[in-house]
DRENDO-1510 file (C-alpha; in Angstrom, 1 decimal, always signed):
<recs>
REC; n; res; u; v; w
REC; 1; MET; +137.9; +83.4; +14.1 .
REC; 2; ASN; +138.5; +86.7; +12.3 .
REC; 3; ASP; +141.8; +88.3; +13.5 .
REC; 4; ARG; +140.1; +91.5; +14.6 .
REC; 5; HIS; +137.8; +89.6; +17.0 .
REC; 6; ARG; +140.5; +87.4; +18.5 .
REC; 7; LYS; +141.2; +88.0; +22.2 .
REC; 8; PRO; +144.6; +89.7; +22.6 .
REC; 9; PRO; +147.4; +88.0; +24.6 .
REC; 10; ALA; +147.0; +88.0; +28.3 .
REC; 11; ASP; +149.4; +90.8; +29.0 .
REC; 12; VAL; +147.7; +93.1; +26.4 .
REC; 13; TRP; +144.3; +92.1; +27.7 .
REC; 14; GLN; +145.3; +93.1; +31.2 .
REC; 15; ALA; +146.5; +96.5; +29.8 .
REC; 16; PHE; +143.2; +97.0; +28.1 .
REC; 17; THR; +141.0; +96.2; +31.1 .
REC; 18; GLY; +143.1; +96.6; +34.1 .
REC; 19; LEU; +142.3; +93.0; +35.0 .
REC; 20; SER; +144.3; +89.8; +35.1 .
REC; 21; ASP; +142.8; +86.6; +33.5 .
REC; 22; GLU; +141.7; +85.4; +36.9 .
REC; 23; GLU; +140.1; +88.7; +37.8 .
REC; 24; ARG; +138.4; +88.7; +34.4 .
REC; 25; GLU; +137.0; +85.3; +35.1 .
REC; 26; ILE; +135.6; +86.4; +38.4 .
REC; 27; LEU; +133.9; +89.4; +36.8 .
REC; 28; ASP; +132.5; +87.3; +33.9 .
REC; 29; ALA; +131.2; +84.5; +36.1 .
REC; 30; ALA; +129.5; +87.0; +38.4 .
REC; 31; ASP; +128.0; +88.8; +35.3 .
REC; 32; ARG; +126.5; +85.5; +34.1 .
REC; 33; PHE; +125.0; +84.8; +37.4 .
REC; 34; ALA; +123.6; +88.3; +37.8 .
REC; 35; ARG; +122.1; +88.3; +34.3 .
REC; 36; ASP; +120.4; +85.0; +34.8 .
REC; 37; THR; +119.4; +85.2; +38.4 .
REC; 38; LEU; +119.2; +88.8; +39.6 .
REC; 39; TYR; +118.1; +90.7; +36.4 .
REC; 40; PRO; +114.7; +89.0; +36.2 .
REC; 41; LEU; +113.9; +90.3; +39.7 .
REC; 42; ALA; +114.8; +93.9; +39.0 .
REC; 43; ARG; +111.5; +95.1; +37.5 .
REC; 44; LYS; +109.3; +93.8; +40.2 .
REC; 45; MET; +111.6; +95.0; +42.9 .
REC; 46; ASP; +111.4; +98.5; +41.5 .
REC; 47; ASP; +107.7; +98.5; +40.8 .
REC; 48; GLU; +106.7; +97.1; +44.2 .
REC; 49; GLU; +109.6; +97.8; +46.6 .
REC; 50; TRP; +109.6; +94.0; +46.7 .
REC; 51; TRP; +112.2; +91.9; +48.5 .
REC; 52; PRO; +112.9; +88.4; +47.0 .
REC; 53; ALA; +113.3; +86.4; +50.3 .
REC; 54; ASP; +115.1; +83.5; +48.6 .
REC; 55; VAL; +117.7; +85.5; +46.7 .
REC; 56; PHE; +120.4; +85.8; +49.5 .
REC; 57; PRO; +120.7; +82.0; +50.0 .
REC; 58; LYS; +121.0; +81.6; +46.2 .
REC; 59; ILE; +123.8; +84.2; +46.2 .
REC; 60; GLY; +125.5; +82.4; +49.1 .
REC; 61; ALA; +125.2; +79.0; +47.4 .
REC; 62; GLN; +127.2; +80.4; +44.5 .
REC; 63; GLY; +130.0; +81.6; +46.8 .
REC; 64; TYR; +129.3; +85.3; +46.4 .
REC; 65; PHE; +129.1; +86.1; +50.1 .
REC; 66; GLY; +132.1; +86.0; +52.4 .
REC; 67; VAL; +134.4; +86.9; +49.4 .
REC; 68; THR; +137.1; +88.2; +51.7 .
REC; 69; ALA; +136.5; +85.7; +54.5 .
REC; 70; PRO; +138.8; +82.6; +55.0 .
REC; 71; GLU; +137.4; +79.2; +54.0 .
REC; 72; GLU; +137.2; +78.2; +57.6 .
REC; 73; TYR; +134.2; +80.5; +58.1 .
REC; 74; GLY; +132.6; +79.5; +54.8 .
REC; 75; GLY; +134.2; +82.3; +52.7 .
REC; 76; ALA; +136.2; +82.4; +49.5 .
REC; 77; GLY; +139.5; +83.8; +50.8 .
REC; 78; LEU; +139.8; +86.4; +48.1 .
REC; 79; ASP; +140.5; +90.1; +48.5 .
REC; 80; LEU; +138.5; +93.3; +48.4 .
REC; 81; PHE; +139.2; +93.9; +44.7 .
REC; 82; ALA; +137.5; +90.6; +43.9 .
REC; 83; ALA; +134.6; +91.6; +46.0 .
REC; 84; GLY; +134.4; +94.9; +44.0 .
REC; 85; LEU; +134.3; +93.0; +40.7 .
REC; 86; ILE; +131.4; +90.9; +41.9 .
REC; 87; LEU; +129.6; +94.1; +43.0 .
REC; 88; GLN; +130.3; +95.7; +39.6 .
REC; 89; ALA; +128.7; +92.7; +37.8 .
REC; 90; PHE; +125.7; +92.6; +40.1 .
REC; 91; SER; +125.1; +96.3; +39.7 .
REC; 92; ARG; +125.0; +96.0; +35.9 .
REC; 93; TRP; +121.9; +93.8; +36.1 .
REC; 94; ASN; +120.2; +94.7; +39.4 .
REC; 95; HIS; +121.7; +97.6; +41.2 .
REC; 96; ALA; +119.2; +97.4; +44.1 .
REC; 97; LEU; +120.4; +93.9; +44.9 .
REC; 98; GLY; +124.0; +95.2; +44.4 .
REC; 99; LEU; +123.3; +97.7; +47.2 .
REC; 100; ALA; +121.8; +95.1; +49.5 .
REC; 101; TRP; +124.7; +92.8; +48.7 .
REC; 102; VAL; +127.4; +95.4; +49.7 .
REC; 103; ALA; +125.6; +96.4; +52.9 .
REC; 104; HIS; +125.6; +92.8; +53.9 .
REC; 105; GLU; +129.0; +91.8; +52.5 .
REC; 106; ASN; +131.1; +94.9; +53.2 .
REC; 107; LEU; +129.4; +97.0; +55.9 .
REC; 108; CYS; +128.6; +94.0; +58.1 .
REC; 109; LEU; +130.4; +90.8; +57.2 .
REC; 110; HIS; +133.8; +92.3; +56.2 .
REC; 111; ASN; +133.7; +94.7; +59.1 .
REC; 112; LEU; +133.2; +91.8; +61.5 .
REC; 113; LEU; +135.9; +89.9; +59.8 .
REC; 114; ARG; +138.3; +92.8; +60.5 .
REC; 115; ASN; +137.3; +93.6; +64.0 .
REC; 116; ALA; +135.4; +90.8; +65.8 .
REC; 117; THR; +136.7; +88.3; +68.2 .
REC; 118; GLU; +137.3; +84.7; +67.1 .
REC; 119; ALA; +134.2; +83.6; +69.1 .
REC; 120; GLN; +132.1; +86.3; +67.3 .
REC; 121; LYS; +133.4; +85.3; +63.9 .
REC; 122; LYS; +132.7; +81.6; +64.5 .
REC; 123; LYS; +129.2; +82.5; +65.6 .
REC; 124; TYR; +128.1; +84.9; +62.9 .
REC; 125; LEU; +130.3; +84.6; +59.8 .
REC; 126; PRO; +129.1; +81.1; +58.6 .
REC; 127; GLY; +125.5; +82.2; +58.3 .
REC; 128; LEU; +126.4; +85.5; +56.7 .
REC; 129; CYS; +128.6; +83.7; +54.2 .
REC; 130; GLN; +125.8; +81.2; +53.3 .
REC; 131; GLY; +123.3; +84.0; +52.9 .
REC; 132; THR; +121.0; +82.4; +55.4 .
REC; 133; ARG; +121.4; +85.4; +57.7 .
REC; 134; ILE; +121.2; +88.9; +56.3 .
REC; 135; GLY; +123.6; +91.6; +57.7 .
REC; 136; ALA; +123.3; +95.4; +58.0 .
REC; 137; LEU; +125.1; +98.4; +59.5 .
REC; 138; GLY; +123.5; +100.8; +61.9 .
REC; 139; LEU; +125.3; +104.2; +62.0 .
REC; 140; THR; +123.2; +107.1; +60.6 .
REC; 141; GLU; +120.6; +108.7; +62.9 .
REC; 142; PRO; +117.6; +111.0; +62.3 .
REC; 143; GLY; +119.7; +113.9; +63.8 .
REC; 144; ALA; +123.1; +112.8; +62.7 .
REC; 145; GLY; +124.0; +112.4; +59.0 .
REC; 146; SER; +127.2; +113.9; +57.9 .
REC; 147; ASP; +128.2; +114.4; +61.5 .
REC; 148; ALA; +127.4; +110.8; +62.3 .
REC; 149; LEU; +129.9; +110.4; +65.1 .
REC; 150; GLY; +129.8; +113.8; +66.9 .
REC; 151; SER; +126.0; +114.0; +66.8 .
REC; 152; MET; +125.3; +110.4; +67.7 .
REC; 153; SER; +122.6; +110.2; +70.3 .
REC; 154; THR; +122.1; +106.4; +70.5 .
REC; 155; THR; +123.5; +105.2; +73.9 .
REC; 156; ALA; +124.6; +102.0; +75.4 .
REC; 157; ARG; +124.7; +101.5; +79.2 .
REC; 158; ARG; +126.4; +98.6; +80.8 .
REC; 159; GLU; +124.3; +96.6; +83.3 .
REC; 160; GLY; +125.9; +93.4; +84.5 .
REC; 161; ASP; +126.6; +91.1; +81.6 .
REC; 162; HIS; +124.5; +93.1; +79.2 .
REC; 163; TYR; +124.3; +96.6; +77.6 .
REC; 164; LEU; +121.1; +98.5; +77.2 .
REC; 165; LEU; +120.9; +100.3; +73.9 .
REC; 166; ASN; +118.5; +103.3; +73.4 .
REC; 167; GLY; +118.1; +105.4; +70.3 .
REC; 168; ARG; +117.1; +105.3; +66.7 .
REC; 169; LYS; +118.9; +104.7; +63.4 .
REC; 170; ILE; +117.6; +105.7; +60.0 .
REC; 171; TYR; +118.2; +105.0; +56.3 .
REC; 172; ILE; +119.6; +101.6; +57.2 .
REC; 173; THR; +120.0; +99.4; +54.1 .
REC; 174; ASN; +118.7; +95.9; +54.7 .
REC; 175; GLY; +117.2; +97.1; +58.0 .
REC; 176; PRO; +113.7; +95.6; +57.5 .
REC; 177; VAL; +115.1; +92.1; +56.6 .
REC; 178; ALA; +118.4; +92.0; +58.6 .
REC; 179; ASP; +119.1; +89.2; +61.1 .
REC; 180; VAL; +122.5; +90.6; +62.3 .
REC; 181; LEU; +123.3; +94.3; +62.6 .
REC; 182; LEU; +126.6; +96.0; +63.5 .
REC; 183; VAL; +125.4; +99.0; +65.5 .
REC; 184; TYR; +127.3; +101.9; +66.9 .
REC; 185; ALA; +126.3; +103.7; +70.2 .
REC; 186; LYS; +127.8; +106.0; +72.7 .
REC; 187; THR; +129.1; +104.3; +75.8 .
REC; 188; ASP; +130.6; +107.5; +77.2 .
REC; 189; LYS; +128.8; +110.7; +76.1 .
REC; 190; SER; +131.4; +112.9; +77.8 .
REC; 191; GLN; +134.0; +111.8; +75.3 .
REC; 192; GLY; +131.9; +112.7; +72.3 .
REC; 193; ALA; +133.0; +110.9; +69.1 .
REC; 194; GLN; +135.7; +109.1; +71.1 .
REC; 195; GLY; +133.2; +107.5; +73.4 .
REC; 196; ILE; +131.5; +105.2; +70.8 .
REC; 197; SER; +131.4; +101.4; +70.9 .
REC; 198; ALA; +130.3; +98.8; +68.4 .
REC; 199; PHE; +127.8; +96.0; +69.0 .
REC; 200; ILE; +126.4; +93.0; +67.2 .
REC; 201; VAL; +122.6; +93.1; +67.5 .
REC; 202; GLU; +120.3; +90.3; +66.5 .
REC; 203; LYS; +116.8; +91.0; +65.2 .
REC; 204; ASP; +115.2; +89.0; +68.1 .
REC; 205; PHE; +117.0; +90.8; +70.9 .
REC; 206; PRO; +114.4; +92.3; +73.3 .
REC; 207; GLY; +113.9; +96.0; +72.7 .
REC; 208; PHE; +114.9; +96.1; +69.0 .
REC; 209; ALA; +112.3; +96.9; +66.4 .
REC; 210; VAL; +111.9; +98.2; +62.8 .
REC; 211; ALA; +110.1; +101.5; +63.3 .
REC; 212; GLN; +109.2; +101.9; +59.6 .
REC; 213; LYS; +110.2; +100.7; +56.2 .
REC; 214; LEU; +111.2; +103.6; +54.0 .
REC; 215; THR; +110.1; +104.0; +50.3 .
REC; 216; LYS; +112.7; +105.4; +48.1 .
REC; 217; MET; +113.1; +107.2; +44.7 .
REC; 218; GLY; +115.8; +104.9; +43.5 .
REC; 219; PHE; +117.4; +101.5; +44.4 .
REC; 220; ARG; +113.8; +100.4; +45.1 .
REC; 221; GLY; +113.5; +96.9; +46.4 .
REC; 222; SER; +116.7; +97.3; +48.4 .
REC; 223; GLN; +115.0; +97.4; +51.8 .
REC; 224; THR; +115.6; +100.5; +53.9 .
REC; 225; ALA; +114.3; +101.3; +57.4 .
REC; 226; GLU; +114.3; +103.3; +60.5 .
REC; 227; LEU; +115.3; +101.2; +63.5 .
REC; 228; VAL; +114.5; +101.7; +67.2 .
REC; 229; PHE; +116.3; +100.5; +70.3 .
REC; 230; ASP; +114.3; +100.7; +73.4 .
REC; 231; ASP; +116.4; +99.3; +76.3 .
REC; 232; CYS; +117.6; +96.7; +73.7 .
REC; 233; ARG; +119.4; +94.0; +75.7 .
REC; 234; VAL; +122.7; +93.2; +74.0 .
REC; 235; PRO; +125.1; +90.6; +75.7 .
REC; 236; ALA; +128.4; +92.2; +76.7 .
REC; 237; GLU; +130.1; +89.5; +74.7 .
REC; 238; ASN; +128.6; +91.1; +71.6 .
REC; 239; ARG; +130.6; +94.3; +71.9 .
REC; 240; VAL; +133.0; +94.5; +69.0 .
REC; 241; GLY; +136.4; +95.7; +70.1 .
REC; 242; GLU; +137.2; +97.6; +73.3 .
REC; 243; GLU; +134.7; +99.9; +74.9 .
REC; 244; ASN; +134.9; +103.5; +73.7 .
REC; 245; ARG; +137.1; +102.5; +70.8 .
REC; 246; GLY; +134.4; +102.1; +68.1 .
REC; 247; VAL; +135.5; +105.1; +66.2 .
REC; 248; LYS; +138.4; +103.1; +64.8 .
REC; 249; VAL; +136.0; +100.5; +63.5 .
REC; 250; VAL; +133.8; +103.2; +62.0 .
REC; 251; MET; +136.6; +105.1; +60.2 .
REC; 252; SER; +138.4; +102.2; +58.7 .
REC; 253; GLY; +135.0; +100.8; +57.6 .
REC; 254; LEU; +133.9; +104.1; +55.9 .
REC; 255; ASP; +137.0; +104.1; +53.7 .
REC; 256; LEU; +136.2; +100.6; +52.5 .
REC; 257; GLU; +132.5; +101.6; +52.1 .
REC; 258; ARG; +133.5; +104.5; +49.8 .
REC; 259; ALA; +135.8; +102.2; +47.8 .
REC; 260; MET; +132.9; +99.8; +47.3 .
REC; 261; ILE; +130.4; +102.4; +46.2 .
REC; 262; SER; +132.4; +103.0; +43.0 .
REC; 263; PRO; +131.8; +99.5; +41.5 .
REC; 264; ILE; +128.1; +100.1; +41.9 .
REC; 265; CYS; +128.5; +103.3; +39.8 .
REC; 266; LEU; +130.6; +101.6; +37.3 .
REC; 267; GLY; +128.2; +98.7; +36.8 .
REC; 268; ILE; +125.3; +101.0; +36.3 .
REC; 269; ALA; +127.2; +103.2; +33.9 .
REC; 270; GLU; +128.2; +100.1; +31.8 .
REC; 271; ARG; +124.6; +99.0; +31.6 .
REC; 272; ALA; +123.5; +102.5; +30.7 .
REC; 273; LEU; +126.0; +102.7; +27.8 .
REC; 274; GLN; +124.9; +99.3; +26.5 .
REC; 275; LEU; +121.2; +100.2; +26.6 .
REC; 276; SER; +122.0; +103.5; +24.8 .
REC; 277; LEU; +123.9; +101.7; +22.1 .
REC; 278; ASP; +121.1; +99.2; +21.6 .
REC; 279; TYR; +118.5; +101.9; +21.5 .
REC; 280; ALA; +120.4; +104.1; +19.1 .
REC; 281; ARG; +120.8; +101.2; +16.7 .
REC; 282; SER; +117.1; +100.2; +16.8 .
REC; 283; ARG; +115.3; +103.6; +17.1 .
REC; 284; LYS; +114.6; +105.1; +13.7 .
REC; 285; GLN; +113.9; +108.7; +12.9 .
REC; 286; PHE; +113.7; +110.3; +9.4 .
REC; 287; GLY; +114.0; +106.8; +8.0 .
REC; 288; ARG; +117.4; +106.1; +9.6 .
REC; 289; PRO; +118.7; +104.6; +12.9 .
REC; 290; ILE; +119.4; +107.5; +15.3 .
REC; 291; ALA; +122.9; +106.0; +15.6 .
REC; 292; ASP; +123.6; +107.5; +12.2 .
REC; 293; PHE; +123.3; +111.0; +13.5 .
REC; 294; GLN; +126.5; +112.7; +14.6 .
REC; 295; MET; +124.8; +114.3; +17.7 .
REC; 296; ILE; +123.9; +110.8; +19.0 .
REC; 297; GLN; +127.4; +109.5; +18.1 .
REC; 298; ASP; +128.9; +112.4; +20.1 .
REC; 299; LYS; +126.9; +111.4; +23.1 .
REC; 300; LEU; +127.8; +107.7; +22.8 .
REC; 301; ALA; +131.5; +108.5; +22.4 .
REC; 302; GLN; +131.5; +110.8; +25.4 .
REC; 303; MET; +129.7; +108.2; +27.5 .
REC; 304; TYR; +132.3; +105.6; +26.5 .
REC; 305; VAL; +135.1; +107.9; +27.6 .
REC; 306; TRP; +133.4; +108.6; +30.9 .
REC; 307; VAL; +132.8; +104.9; +31.6 .
REC; 308; GLU; +136.4; +104.0; +30.9 .
REC; 309; SER; +137.7; +106.8; +33.2 .
REC; 310; MET; +135.3; +105.5; +35.9 .
REC; 311; ARG; +136.8; +102.1; +35.4 .
REC; 312; LEU; +140.4; +103.3; +35.9 .
REC; 313; PHE; +139.6; +105.3; +39.1 .
REC; 314; THR; +137.4; +102.5; +40.5 .
REC; 315; TYR; +140.1; +99.8; +40.0 .
REC; 316; GLN; +142.9; +102.0; +41.3 .
REC; 317; THR; +140.9; +102.8; +44.5 .
REC; 318; LEU; +139.9; +99.2; +45.0 .
REC; 319; ARG; +143.5; +97.9; +44.7 .
REC; 320; ALA; +144.7; +100.5; +47.2 .
REC; 321; ALA; +141.9; +99.7; +49.7 .
REC; 322; SER; +142.7; +96.0; +49.3 .
REC; 323; ALA; +146.2; +96.6; +50.5 .
REC; 324; ILE; +145.5; +98.6; +53.7 .
REC; 325; GLY; +145.9; +97.0; +57.0 .
REC; 326; GLU; +143.3; +96.6; +59.7 .
REC; 327; HIS; +144.1; +100.0; +61.4 .
REC; 328; GLU; +145.2; +102.1; +58.5 .
REC; 329; GLY; +141.9; +103.5; +57.4 .
REC; 330; GLY; +140.4; +106.9; +58.3 .
REC; 331; ARG; +143.5; +109.0; +57.6 .
REC; 332; GLY; +146.2; +109.6; +55.1 .
REC; 333; GLU; +146.4; +108.7; +51.5 .
REC; 334; ILE; +143.7; +106.0; +51.5 .
REC; 335; HIS; +141.2; +108.4; +53.3 .
REC; 336; LYS; +141.9; +110.9; +50.5 .
REC; 337; LEU; +141.9; +108.4; +47.6 .
REC; 338; THR; +138.6; +106.7; +48.6 .
REC; 339; ALA; +136.8; +110.0; +49.0 .
REC; 340; ALA; +138.2; +111.3; +45.7 .
REC; 341; GLY; +137.4; +108.0; +43.9 .
REC; 342; VAL; +133.8; +107.9; +44.9 .
REC; 343; MET; +133.3; +111.6; +44.4 .
REC; 344; TYR; +134.6; +111.5; +40.8 .
REC; 345; VAL; +132.9; +108.2; +39.9 .
REC; 346; ALA; +129.5; +109.2; +41.3 .
REC; 347; GLU; +129.5; +112.6; +39.6 .
REC; 348; THR; +130.6; +111.1; +36.3 .
REC; 349; LEU; +127.8; +108.5; +36.5 .
REC; 350; ASN; +125.5; +111.5; +36.7 .
REC; 351; ARG; +126.8; +112.7; +33.3 .
REC; 352; VAL; +126.6; +109.2; +31.8 .
REC; 353; LEU; +123.0; +108.7; +32.9 .
REC; 354; ASN; +121.9; +112.2; +31.8 .
REC; 355; GLU; +123.1; +111.5; +28.3 .
REC; 356; ALA; +121.7; +108.0; +28.3 .
REC; 357; VAL; +118.2; +109.4; +29.0 .
REC; 358; GLN; +118.7; +112.0; +26.4 .
REC; 359; VAL; +119.6; +109.3; +23.8 .
REC; 360; HIS; +116.4; +107.5; +24.8 .
REC; 361; GLY; +114.3; +110.6; +24.5 .
REC; 362; GLY; +110.7; +110.2; +25.7 .
REC; 363; ALA; +111.2; +106.5; +26.3 .
REC; 364; GLY; +113.8; +107.3; +28.9 .
REC; 365; TYR; +111.3; +109.5; +30.8 .
REC; 366; ILE; +108.9; +106.7; +31.4 .
REC; 367; TRP; +109.0; +105.3; +34.9 .
REC; 368; GLU; +109.0; +101.6; +34.0 .
REC; 369; SER; +111.8; +101.8; +31.4 .
REC; 370; GLU; +115.1; +100.3; +32.5 .
REC; 371; ILE; +117.1; +103.5; +31.8 .
REC; 372; ASN; +114.7; +105.4; +34.0 .
REC; 373; ARG; +115.3; +102.9; +36.8 .
REC; 374; LEU; +119.0; +103.5; +36.4 .
REC; 375; TYR; +118.6; +107.3; +36.3 .
REC; 376; ARG; +116.8; +107.3; +39.6 .
REC; 377; SER; +119.8; +105.8; +41.2 .
REC; 378; ILE; +122.0; +108.9; +40.8 .
REC; 379; LYS; +121.4; +110.8; +44.0 .
REC; 380; LEU; +122.0; +108.1; +46.5 .
REC; 381; LEU; +125.5; +107.6; +45.1 .
REC; 382; GLU; +126.2; +111.3; +45.6 .
REC; 383; ILE; +125.0; +111.1; +49.2 .
REC; 384; GLY; +125.8; +107.7; +50.7 .
REC; 385; ALA; +128.9; +107.2; +52.8 .
REC; 386; GLY; +129.4; +110.9; +53.0 .
REC; 387; THR; +127.9; +113.5; +50.6 .
REC; 388; THR; +129.9; +115.0; +47.8 .
REC; 389; GLU; +130.5; +118.0; +50.1 .
REC; 390; VAL; +131.9; +115.8; +52.8 .
REC; 391; ARG; +134.1; +114.0; +50.3 .
REC; 392; LYS; +135.6; +117.3; +49.3 .
REC; 393; MET; +136.2; +118.2; +52.9 .
REC; 394; ILE; +138.1; +115.0; +53.4 .
REC; 395; ILE; +140.2; +115.5; +50.3 .
REC; 396; ALA; +141.1; +119.1; +51.1 .
REC; 397; GLY; +141.8; +118.3; +54.8 .
REC; 398; GLU; +144.3; +115.6; +53.8 .
REC; 399; LEU; +145.9; +117.8; +51.2 .
REC; 400; LEU; +146.3; +120.7; +53.6 .
REC; 401; LYS; +147.9; +118.5; +56.3 .
REC; 402; ASN; +151.3; +118.7; +54.5 .
</recs>
């Protein structure tokens, strides 16, 4: 092998990438699986808002669900950072499935792992780890977006050994296909945001229904829905945590959700850069590849710098989020860092994709092109888990506390 192509020593390699050899192997293996299994589905998912019903069991069979769950529940026993690497790889090749994966893996499964009782874990985690049951999170409502807690109108009323849930949730990723949902509702309206409880809802519970499947601009194929709860009967044993203490579950989960949005952005950006390099080498104008022109080289160089800065912030945030305890989220340094990380990475992805479409020219403006599919993903990543404006409020609020 030529010396200039030889892989550097492990310590130097880690300095280059921010990853240990083991972490690099996790990323590379997930990349191979995503390229071979998930990428061929991406075009049809986008064209038709199609959901491949057999894909979650395939992902589960490869051990890519329950990444942070102990082996006793069917998980891999790894940390949040490893889960982020898997999400990064999946999002390179099929970001719509990456989004569906993280809603299942992080918003539902990992949240239950951190907060559910032992009986609840034994009942629900094995199926979620195998991918035979699909998970979702029900928080956002038609009248409550950025103020999801204070303006929450979904209620849960205790009647004997059941709760009756009434209300609606909207923009719920995996909603149309979910088997298990972690749903938040107010059990004491007089306490406002402090009167919220969390519940595990199964799709077959009486009173639960998918009101409508929503068609999106981007991340098409990742199923999104409005859900309705009409005297939905939920066993009292399915309440997660104490009554009126659900806000702790919400806030710690939101920090982890923000940390796990950044790998989606990074994976998309990496793919956009590679597509732009390939196109610049193959596209000819004035008898030469456009890669020969300094204006194109300027764009490619800038995209590379942006992608690498995204990588650094993404990995820094993931490592910090991996280290926090069960009840340390929703405040302090991790609250500020996860908001800052996703804000920077999402906004930088916008720059990367804008230049990528510019490199592609007219080809990038065509709906069915892959770079167009990536470009249409921008806005969700600047809105989900708190808009850019909310992220700035969190950062400033934590800065001004001291």
